[in-house]
C-alpha positions in Angstrom: 39.9 -10.0 -27.7 42.3 -11.9 -29.9 41.8 -15.1 -31.9 43.4 -18.4 -31.0 45.9 -18.1 -33.8 47.3 -14.9 -32.3 48.6 -16.8 -29.3 50.3 -19.6 -31.3 53.6 -20.0 -33.1 52.3 -23.0 -35.0 48.7 -24.1 -35.4 48.2 -27.0 -37.8 45.9 -29.9 -38.5 46.7 -33.4 -39.8 45.3 -36.9 -39.8 45.7 -39.1 -36.7 45.1 -42.3 -38.7 42.2 -42.4 -41.3 39.5 -41.9 -38.7 40.7 -39.0 -36.6 41.9 -35.4 -37.1 44.4 -33.8 -34.7 45.5 -30.2 -34.2 48.8 -29.1 -32.8 49.0 -25.8 -31.1 52.5 -24.7 -30.3 53.1 -21.6 -28.3 56.0 -19.1 -28.0 55.6 -18.9 -24.2 54.2 -20.8 -21.3 52.1 -17.8 -20.5 50.3 -17.9 -23.9 49.8 -21.6 -23.5 48.3 -21.3 -20.0 46.1 -18.4 -21.2 44.6 -20.5 -24.0 44.4 -23.6 -21.9 42.2 -21.8 -19.4 39.9 -20.3 -22.0 39.6 -22.7 -24.9 36.6 -25.1 -24.3 35.3 -28.2 -25.8 32.1 -26.3 -26.5 33.9 -23.8 -28.6 35.6 -26.6 -30.6 32.3 -28.5 -30.9 30.6 -25.4 -32.3 33.4 -24.7 -34.8 33.5 -28.3 -36.1 30.0 -29.7 -35.4 31.3 -32.5 -33.3 30.1 -33.7 -29.9 32.0 -32.5 -26.9 32.4 -36.1 -25.6 34.4 -37.0 -28.7 36.9 -34.2 -28.3 40.2 -34.8 -26.5 42.4 -31.9 -25.4 45.9 -32.8 -24.1 48.4 -30.3 -22.8 52.2 -30.9 -23.0 53.6 -28.4 -20.6 57.2 -29.4 -21.2 57.1 -28.2 -24.9 54.4 -25.4 -24.5 51.9 -27.2 -26.7 48.3 -28.5 -26.8 47.0 -31.3 -28.9 43.3 -31.6 -29.8 41.9 -34.7 -31.4 38.4 -35.8 -32.6 36.8 -38.1 -35.2 36.8 -37.0 -38.8 33.5 -36.5 -40.5 34.6 -38.7 -43.4 37.2 -41.4 -43.4 40.4 -40.2 -45.0 40.3 -41.0 -48.7 36.5 -41.7 -48.8 34.6 -40.2 -51.8 33.1 -37.6 -49.6 36.4 -36.6 -48.1 37.7 -33.2 -49.2 41.1 -33.2 -47.4 42.8 -36.6 -47.5 45.7 -35.5 -45.3 43.6 -33.4 -42.9 46.0 -30.5 -43.3 43.5 -27.8 -44.2 41.2 -28.1 -41.3 42.8 -25.7 -38.8 41.1 -22.4 -39.7 37.8 -22.8 -37.8 40.0 -23.5 -34.7 42.4 -20.6 -35.5 39.5 -18.2 -35.6 38.0 -19.0 -32.2 38.0 -15.7 -30.2 39.3 -16.1 -26.7 
């Protein structure tokens, strides 16, 4: 089996305001997107990021072969305990999910 990152052209994380983190998964083809869409679960994301499944949103954008995943940040962006103020270095646990 391959990792999620093997199916994407772009996989990135960033802030969605100071309270949320969002992930953009952009695919080369509709087939890759549909494959991931059918197999990637909130439970896998929950395990990778230690966040409750009911706080995870997964939104598909078929017209541009992409998926957006959003959930609350553990620490508010810029707080003393925050280690990534822009949220741009949070994508690797997601990228390494085996599908």
